[in-house]
C-alpha positions, -999 to 999 in steps of 0.1 A, spaced: 109 -42 -95 130 -37 -126 133 -75 -133 96 -81 -125 84 -53 -147 60 -66 -175 67 -102 -165 49 -109 -132 25 -93 -108 34 -74 -77 8 -62 -52 14 -31 -31 -9 -23 -2 -8 11 14 -28 31 39 -18 63 20 -33 77 -11 -13 74 -43 -5 111 -41 11 106 -7 34 77 -18 62 100 -30 67 117 4 64 84 22 93 70 1 115 99 10 104 126 -14 131 149 -29 157 135 -5 154 100 -20 166 95 -56 150 61 -56 115 75 -50 111 86 -86 124 53 -100 101 32 -77 70 52 -83 77 54 -121 73 16 -123 45 13 -98 22 42 -110 26 41 -148 22 3 -152 -2 -4 -124 -39 -5 -115 -52 12 -84 -80 -5 -65 -94 17 -37 -112 -2 -10 -135 21 9 -156 11 39 -193 7 32 -203 13 69 -173 23 90 -193 18 122 -197 -19 114 -163 -27 100 -141 -49 122 -103 -50 124 -86 -83 121 -78 -82 158 -115 -80 165 -123 -108 141 -98 -131 157 -104 -120 193 -68 -107 197 -58 -80 221 -34 -51 214 -6 -70 231 -11 -103 213 15 -111 186 15 -138 160 
């Protein structure tokens, strides 16, 4: 991340809210959590994708007709 900072784009996808990232990276037990989040949060843009109608949303497994046991 340090070498890429201000030079190229990096995309992070997460199922957690931005507020939950610190704990997911190890929280107080991880000295790297602060360094990583400092670069991600302060220089980044957050795009929240929310479902319009959760009852009609399909998972990628449903779109491609895969079962739970299928692997790519």
